[in-house]
C-alpha positions, 0 to 999 in steps of 0.5 A: 414673492421670493422662494424663501418667502414662499417656503416660510409661508408654507411652513407657517401653514403647517400643522403644529405637530409638524412644526414640533417635529421640525424642532426635534429634528433641528435639536437632533441635528445640533446634537449631531454637530456637537458630536462631530465637534467634540468627538465620541468620547466627550459626547457619548458614554461609549467605551472599550467595554461598550463600543456599540451603544444606542446608535448601533442598537437602534439606528442600525440593528433595529432601524434596518429591519423596521425598513424591511417593508419595501423589499418584502412587499415588493417581492410579494407584489411583483415576484409572487404576483399578488398585484392587488397589493400594488397601492401599498408599494410606494409608501413602503418604498418611501419608508424603506428609502428614508429608513436606510438613508437615516441608517447611513446617517447613524453609521457616520455618527458612530464612526470614530473617524467618519472622514475615512468612511470611504475606505470601505470602498477602497480597502475590501475585507471580504472576511468581515460581515461589517464589510458585507453589511456596509456594501449592501446598505449602500447598494440597497439605498441606491436601489431604493432611491431609484425606485423612489424616483418614479413618483418624482418623475410623475410629479414633474412630468418627466416622461422618459425617465418615468418610462425607463424606471418602469421598465427597470421595475422588475430588475430593481425589485429582484435586486432589492430582495437579493441584497436585503437577504444578505444584509438583513441576515448579516446583522445577526452574523455580527453577534456570532463572535460574542460566544461568551458575551451574549447571553444564551437566551439569544446566542445561537448559530441561527441568529442570521436566519432569525434576523432575516425571518423576523425582518420579513414579519416586521416589514409587513407589520410596519406596512399595516401600521403605516397604512392605518396611520395615514388613513387616520391622520392623513386622510388617505383611503382605508386599505383594510381589504389589502391589509387583511391579505397581509394579515393572512400571510403573517401567521405563517411567517410568525409561526416559522420564526417562533418554530426556529426560535424554539428549536434554537433554544431547545436543541442548539443551546448549551449553557443555562438559559434562565439564570438571570431574572431580568434577562428572563423577563426581557425574553418572555416579554419579547417572545410571548408578547412580541411574537406568540401573542400577535401570531395567535391574534392574526389567526382569527378572522375577526382580528384580521378584519378589525382595523383596531385589532389588526394594527394592535397585533402589528404594533406588538410585533414591531415592539417585539422586534425592537426589544429583540434587537436591543436584547441581542445588541445591548441587554444580553451583553450587559455587564452588571458591574458596568452598566451602559446608559446613553448620554443626552447627546446620543438620546437627542440624536436618536430622537432626531433620527426617528422624528426625521423619518416621520417628518420626511414621510409626511412631507413627501406624502404631501408633495409627491404622488406616493399614494397613487397606484400606477397601473400595470398596463403602462407603455414601457417603451421609451419614446423618441421625444419627450412627453409630459404627464397631462396636468389637466387630467380629471380628478381620479383619472388613472396615470395611464390616462394622464400620460400623453400619447407619443406618435 
């Protein structure tokens, strides 16, 4: 049987929902090709008034904080030594790596001349937050790729690369947290220039800090949603005890965000706040339902201990952040006389990117050991000769038992 025949046979055995996701990704890819053939003007509803549309609002400004679980959990586990959360790290890294990789795809689609995208590496504009974000996104995607290589090395039994990657684990975690601090906040810096355009419900000097703190909150909530979904639909173990630990942290981070948000509205705002009915409704929906309500929910032990209530509160935070990012990057700057609507091509590309994230996560989880916890007591020394991970290890044995000893 040829390799192509094996692939076709494997795909035919997939669940119908996975096949449907493959179709949506193919549809999004076709829409992306159409964008490159005919250009932005013919395929999108972007113009000089709205040069940033759906692709920036969701694929960049929203997708980046939704992928923040990797650096957040890495810092909690390794920097704050909460080692029991280690089983959640690898799935979070895969989610982060896929998220940032697809952010790069969205950025390339949104560039007027994507063939000149490499110019950011050659012509540095040190005064531009866009330059800082582009450099940090590239650097952080590289770090996530290196972290993602550990389960790949385990899958194929590459012992020396695996030892090297484990030896680099802590430097990579520190680097990831540092880089993420920069670009997560700089996404808010983008909008500080929109003094007279962004509505005062969202415009304030604390936007960079608010973006960073909300990304941390959402990163932990994405992990809760992800772990709950993989348990329900992929047959993975119930990580309820670990998720309860994250749920105990969330009231503190959410309270910090809520406090900063109220301070920015009461003290730092200078223009009228509630002068637009639609924007007022959007603000209350985002703030009350997306942050205040789940913060109160996470304060109760019964909510933290319940899989259903815990994931409901986490989903509220995720939805609140998505609405917040759209309020800042789109709705809060909308001109009533000239309203922007995404075109069909823009919508198909965004649907394709979202679906690709879910699809690739499912396929990676299917073929690579991302749910296996590698122990902390591993031999980090680099051996003199190649070793292999023992393929005949008993089911349920730890990774340390699976690595052959090197004399």
